[in-house]
N, C-alpha and C positions, 0 to 999 in steps of 0.2 A: 535544551539537551546539551550535555557537555561534549568537549572535543574527544575525550576518551570514549564516550558512548558512541559518537559518530564513527570513530575509528573501529570500534568493535563491530558495529553494524556493517561497515564497509568490508571488514575482513570476513565476516560470516557470509555476506553476499558473494564475495569472491570465492570462498570455499564451496558454496552451493553451485556456482557457475562451473568450477573445476570438476565437481562431482558429476554434474549433468553432462558436461562435455566428455568426460572419461567414459561414462555409461553409454553415451551415444556412439563413441568410437568402438566400445566393446560389442555393442549390438550389431554394428556394421561389420565388424570382424567376424562374428559368429554367422551372420547372414552370408557373407562371402564364403566362409568355410563350408557352409551347407551347399551353396551353389556349385562350388568346385568339388564337392564330395570328398573333402580332405579329412582325415582322422583328426579329432580335436586334441592333438598332442601339444605340450608346452612349446615345442619348437615351431610347429605350424602356426600356433596362435601368435607367437612373437613376430613371425614373418608377416602375417596378414595384418596384425595390429600396426606394425611399422608402415605398411602400405596404406592402410586407411587413414592414418594420421599424417601421411606425407612427410614422415620424420627423416626419411633417407631417400633422396631422389635416385641415387644409383641403385639401391635395392629395388625401388619401384620399377625402374627401367629393366632390371634383370628379371623381375617377376613377370612383367608384360611379355618380355622376349621368350621366356620359358613357356608361358601360356599360349603364345602364338605357335610354338613348335609342337605342342601337344594339346589335346583337348582338356587335359587336367594337369595339375602340377605334380610331376612324378616325384617319387621319394628321393631319387638321385638329385634332381634339380633343386628340391627343397633343401636337401643337405648341403649342396654346393652354395646356395644363396645364404643359408644360415651361417655356415663356416666363414664365408667371405665378409659378410656385412654385419653380423651380430655377435657370433662367438668370439671373434678376434677382438672386437671392441669391448665386450664384456670382460675378457681376460685382461686387457690393458687397464680397464677401469678398476678391476679388482686389485691388480698389481699396484696401481697408483694409490688406491685407498689404503691397502696394507702398508705400503711404503711410507705414506704420510703418518699413519698411526705409529709405526715403529719409530719414525723420526721424532714424533712427539714424546714417546716413551723414553727414548734415549736422552732427549733434552731434559725431561723431568729427572732422570737419573743423574745427569750432570749437575743439575741444580741441587739435588740432595747431597751429592758428593762434595760440592763446593761449600754447602752449609756445614757439612760434617767436618770439613777441613778447617773452616773458620772456628767452629766450636772447639775442635781439638786444640787450636792455637790459644783460644781463650782459657781452656782448661790448663794448658801448660803454663800460661802466665799466672793463673791463679795459684798453681802449685808452687811456682817460684816465689810468689808473694808470701805463701805460707812458710816457706823455708826462711825467708827474711824475718818473719814474725817470730819463728821458733828461736832464732838467735838472740831475740830481745826479751824472751819470756823471763819474768822475775817471780811469778807466783803460780800456784796450782790453778787459780781462777782464770788466769790468762791462758794457761795451757789448755784448759777445758774449752775456752772460747775458740781457740785456734783449731782444736780437734773437731769441734762441732762444725766449724766452717769447712774443714776438709771433708767431713762426712757428708755435709749437705751438697757441696760441689760435686763430690764423687757420685752421690746418689742421683743428682740431676743428670750427670753424664751417662750413668748406667741406664736411666730411663730413656734418654735420647737415643742411645745406641740400640735399645730394644725397638724403639719406633723406627729408627733407620733400617734395622734389619728387616722389619715387617714391610716397610715401603719398598725396599729392594727386592724382597721375595715376591711381593705383589706385582712389581714391574716385570720381573723375570717370568712370572706366570702369564701375564698379559702378552709379553713378547713371544713366548712359546705358543700361545693360542693363535697369535697372528701368523706365526710361521707355519703352523698347521693349516690354517685357513688358506694361506698362499699355496701350500703344497697341494691341498685339495682342489684349488682352482686350477693349478697346473695339470693335475691328473684329469680333471674334467675336460680341460681343453684338448686332451689327447684321447678322449673316449667317445666312441659313437653313441649317441643318445639312445637310439632305438634298441641296439643289440648289446650294448655294454662291452663290445670288443674295442680293441685299439682302432683309432680312426686312420684315414689315409695319410694325414700329415705325420703322425707319429710313426706309422709303418715305413714311410719313406726315409725318415731319420734312422730308424733301426736297421733298415736295409743297408744304408751306407756304412754304418758302424760295423755290422756283421761281415760285410764284404772286406773291410780293412782287416778285421780280426782273422778272417779265413786266410788271407794272404800271409799275415804275420805268423800264424800258428800252423799253417799247412793243414788245417782241419777242413773237412768237407762242409759245405753249406748248401742246403736244398730249399727249394721254394715250391709250394703248392698253390695253384690257382684253382679255385672251386667256383662253379656256376650252377645255380638252381635251374634244372631243366624246365622249359615251358613256363617260366615264372610269369611273364607278361600275360599270357593267356589265362593262367590261374588267377592272377590279380584282377584282370578284367571280368572274369566270370564270377568270382566270389567276393570281390571288393577289397579295398586297401587294408582294412583292419585285419582281415584274414590273411592277406599278403604279409602284413607285419608279423602276424603270428608265425608264419612260415620262416621268415627271416630270423626271428628269435629262436625258433626250434633249431635251425642250422647252427646259429651262433652258440647256443648252449651245448650242442653236441661237440662242436669244435673245442670249446673251453674245457670240457671234461676229458678231452683226449690229448691235450697238449700239457707240457710241464716245463719246469725250469726256465731257461732263456727262450724257449719257443715263443714266437710272437704271432698270435691269431688276430687278424684284422678284417674289418669290413672294407673291401677295396673300392667298392662303388656299386650302388644299386643292389642287384642280387648276386654280385660277385664278391668272393671272399679270398683271402690269402693267408697262408701260414708260412712263416719263416722258421727254418729248422737248423740252427747252428750245430756243428759237430754231429751231423747226421748223414749217414751214407745214403746213396740213392735207393739201395735195397730197403733200408728201414723207412725211408720217406714214402716209398711206394706202399709198404705194409701199412703205415699210418693212414695214408690216403684211402686205402681200401677199407680199413676199420671204420673210418668216418663215413664213407659212402654207405656201407652196410648198416651202420648204426642209424643214419638218417632215414634210410629206406625202410627200416624195420618198424618205425614209429608211425602209427596211424594218426592222421590229422583229423581233429574233430572241431567243427565250427561251434564256438562257445555260445553264441546267441540261440542256436537251435538244436545243439547237440547232434547235428548231422555229420555223418562220416564223409570226409572229403578225400579219402583214399590215402595214398602215400606220396612222398616227395622224393625225387631222385636227384643225384648230383653227377655232373661231369667234372673230372679233375685232371689237370695237367701238372706234371712234375718235371722240374729241371734242377741240375746241379751246377753251382757256380764255377765258372772258368776264370782263373786269375787273369787279370788284365782287361776283362770285358767291362763295359759300363753297366750301371743298374738297369738302364733301358734295354740293353741287349739281353741281360739275364732274364728280365721280365718277359720280353718278347719270345724267348725260347719256351718259357713256361706257357705263355699264351698260345703258341703254336700247338703245343701238346694238348692244351684244353680244347682247341678247335678240332684237333684230331679225334679227341674223345667224343665230341658232338657228332662229327662226321661218321663215326663208326657206331652210331645208334644211341648215343648218350648213355647215361647210367653206367659209366666205366671210367677207369683210370688209365692214362697214357703218359709215357715218358719218351725221351729220345733214344733210350737204350733198348734196342729190339730184344736183346736177350732177357732183360728184366720184364719187358712187356709179356713175353711168353709165359712167365711165371705167375703173372697176375691174371686171373680169369674172372669174368663176370659171374656172380654167385647164381645167376639164373641158368648158367650153362651146365 
């Protein structure tokens, strides 16, 4: 048996071992997912796969700690672990990958340009040589030979310029595609996987920017904090998949009611936030009420059984930014209003302005 055959057999054996090992990890991951009764989403699979392969010790420790705190891995804990140990790494890897490809493309372009510069120099020298030959022409035959040389040289240069143009156009297309891929990666890093809303990381950045803008422009800035009433009980009763359906319902309602620079985000677990630049407290309260009513008006149906699960309600707190306060103070005031909404029976909107509160009434009243 030849050395090449030995190498091929060894490589095939290694590939089989890798396949068997990967399948084993996948089976353990799915088994653990069933034990924990976790929805088989790509995010949850990535977390548990990393755990079963012991690929990230810090992730494994964080997962064990979360499971000790609760009987199952809550959606909020899963999101926190994913963002900290996987999403950030994936984003960095994508950025590095795209950066390397762009660097290679730029290097190729520089090589092409250098070659074009050299050819242009050769062409210039060739034309100078033709000029010298023209001064020594003594017969029509010599003139014909010189002109044929000029035509051939010019034709070659024209062909090369066409190839150069095509190569540069192709490189530009590839760089544009890489830039688009990088932008999509950036957008994904700021998006909550389950709901499609802005995630907490991006929301925090937007909040700081809008607070600065509010001070500079003297325009009002309002914040809505929304919480799904009795979500934990609903989740425990009907299961996490139905709970995810509720989260997506609320997220969709939020997205269809915001516009422009408004920022709708999943703040954490069953809590959401909407940042409203250039919006008065009156209009913010009106929007909050529209969203509350819209969510409550939709009947929730369990997809697997077509069973009616009733309606979902929201408690909402509204605050308006006060120049000079910190982001934490701004959020805490909205959170106090949210707590007040829950204390007054849930399914209502509350703000710090008592006069405004009196204008907004529960639709059941």
